C-alpha positions as CSV (number, residue, x, y, z in Angstrom):
1,M,-35.5,48.1,48.1
2,I,-35.7,44.7,46.3
3,N,-33.9,44.6,43.0
4,I,-35.4,42.2,40.5
5,Q,-33.5,41.3,37.5
6,L,-35.5,40.7,34.4
7,R,-34.4,38.0,32.1
8,S,-34.0,38.7,28.5
9,E,-36.6,37.5,26.1
10,K,-34.2,35.0,24.6
11,E,-33.7,33.2,28.0
12,L,-37.4,32.9,28.6
13,D,-38.1,31.3,25.2
14,A,-35.6,28.4,25.5
15,P,-36.8,25.5,27.6
16,E,-34.5,23.8,30.1
17,I,-33.6,20.4,28.5
18,T,-31.1,19.1,31.0
19,P,-33.7,17.2,33.1
20,L,-35.1,15.8,29.8
21,I,-31.7,14.4,28.7
22,D,-31.3,12.8,32.2
23,I,-34.6,11.1,31.9
24,V,-33.9,9.9,28.4
25,F,-30.6,8.4,29.5
26,I,-32.3,6.6,32.5
27,V,-34.9,5.1,30.2
28,I,-32.3,3.9,27.7
29,V,-30.3,2.3,30.5
30,F,-33.5,0.7,31.9
31,L,-34.4,-0.7,28.5
32,L,-30.9,-2.1,27.8
33,I,-30.8,-3.8,31.2
34,T,-34.3,-5.4,30.9
35,A,-34.3,-6.3,27.2
36,N,-34.0,-10.0,26.6
37,S,-32.0,-11.3,23.8
38,P,-33.9,-13.6,21.5
39,L,-33.3,-17.3,22.1
40,L,-32.9,-19.7,19.1
41,T,-35.3,-22.4,20.1
42,L,-37.9,-24.5,18.5
43,P,-41.4,-23.8,19.9
44,I,-42.8,-27.1,21.3
45,D,-45.5,-27.9,23.8
46,L,-44.1,-30.2,26.4
47,P,-46.2,-33.0,28.0
48,N,-47.0,-32.8,31.7
49,S,-45.4,-34.8,34.5
50,D,-46.4,-35.3,38.1
51,Q,-42.9,-35.3,39.5
52,Q,-40.7,-32.3,39.8
53,S,-37.2,-32.7,38.5
54,S,-34.7,-30.5,36.9
55,L,-31.9,-30.9,34.4
56,Q,-28.6,-30.7,36.2
57,V,-25.6,-29.2,34.4
58,G,-22.8,-31.8,34.2
59,K,-19.5,-32.2,32.6
60,T,-20.9,-34.5,30.0
61,A,-21.3,-33.6,26.3
62,E,-25.0,-32.9,25.7
63,L,-26.9,-33.3,22.5
64,T,-30.4,-31.9,22.2
65,V,-32.9,-33.8,20.1
66,T,-36.3,-32.2,19.4
67,I,-39.3,-34.1,18.0
68,T,-41.9,-31.8,16.6
69,A,-45.6,-32.5,15.8
70,E,-45.2,-31.8,12.1
71,R,-42.6,-32.9,9.5
72,P,-39.7,-32.8,9.7
73,Y,-40.0,-34.6,13.0
74,W,-36.4,-34.9,14.0
75,H,-34.1,-32.0,15.0
76,L,-30.6,-32.4,16.3
77,E,-29.5,-29.2,18.0
78,E,-31.2,-26.8,15.5
79,Q,-30.8,-28.8,12.3
80,A,-33.9,-30.5,10.9
81,F,-33.9,-33.9,9.3
82,N,-36.6,-35.1,6.9
83,N,-35.3,-38.7,6.7
84,W,-34.8,-41.0,9.7
85,N,-31.6,-42.5,8.2
86,E,-30.0,-39.0,7.8
87,F,-31.0,-38.1,11.4
88,K,-29.6,-41.5,12.7
89,R,-26.3,-41.0,10.9
90,A,-26.0,-37.4,12.2
91,L,-26.8,-38.4,15.8
92,L,-24.3,-41.3,15.7
93,L,-21.6,-38.9,14.3
94,K,-22.4,-36.4,17.0
95,T,-22.1,-39.0,19.8
96,N,-18.9,-40.3,18.3
97,S,-17.4,-36.8,17.9
98,A,-18.2,-36.2,21.6
99,A,-16.2,-39.3,22.3
100,I,-12.9,-37.9,20.9
101,G,-10.2,-38.2,23.4
102,R,-11.8,-41.0,25.4
103,T,-10.3,-44.5,25.5
104,N,-13.2,-46.6,24.2
105,D,-16.8,-46.3,23.0
106,R,-18.4,-47.5,26.2
107,T,-17.1,-44.5,28.2
108,A,-18.0,-42.3,25.2
109,T,-21.6,-43.3,25.2
110,K,-21.9,-43.1,29.0
111,S,-20.5,-39.6,29.0
112,T,-22.7,-38.3,26.1
113,S,-26.0,-37.1,27.4
114,V,-29.0,-36.9,25.0
115,I,-31.7,-34.5,26.0
116,I,-35.0,-35.3,24.3
117,A,-37.8,-32.7,24.0
118,A,-40.8,-34.1,22.3
119,D,-43.9,-32.1,21.5
120,K,-47.0,-33.7,23.2
121,A,-48.9,-33.5,19.9
122,A,-46.1,-35.3,18.1
123,P,-46.7,-38.9,16.9
124,S,-45.1,-41.6,19.1
125,E,-43.3,-43.4,16.2
126,P,-40.4,-40.9,15.9
127,L,-39.9,-41.0,19.7
128,L,-40.0,-44.8,19.8
129,Q,-37.5,-45.0,16.9
130,L,-35.1,-42.7,18.8
131,L,-35.4,-44.6,22.0
132,A,-34.8,-47.9,20.2
133,L,-31.7,-46.4,18.5
134,L,-30.4,-45.2,21.9
135,N,-31.0,-48.6,23.4
136,Q,-29.3,-50.4,20.5
137,K,-26.2,-48.1,20.6
138,K,-26.1,-48.5,24.5
139,I,-26.5,-44.7,25.1
140,A,-28.1,-44.9,28.5
141,N,-27.7,-41.2,29.5
142,A,-30.9,-39.9,27.9
143,K,-33.3,-37.5,29.5
144,I,-36.8,-36.7,28.3
145,I,-37.9,-33.1,29.2
146,M,-41.4,-32.8,30.6
147,Q,-43.4,-29.9,32.0
148,Q,-44.6,-30.3,35.5
149,S,-48.4,-30.3,35.6
150,S,-50.2,-27.8,37.8
151,Y,-53.3,-29.0,39.4
């Protein structure tokens, strides 16, 4: 004869939560792996370019200059400047501080890279002022970031 053991009423009322805990841990691990950390950037709309190029990581000191469509136009790294003279002074200080440990100013300006990201809706005057300053101070290593156009 077949013996069937009846479970007590207490055992039948309690749901099995072990699979639920496993699924919760898997979901938590999935969310932790796929979650992106927020980037501290300025939202700008880049102009389009026909050529594909990429910024290469080098051993030079890099300064990021952002020109936005609204005032304050000039941003050095993440600091905004309302006045052109303040921005100019800060940029020159940054390029000179990147030159510490080098023999002369010519090697300093050649090894300091200025990356320019200008919003396509930004007025051209702030960009032209910046390019004129870089030319005047003989900082030739400047890159303008553009977005490749998709036809």
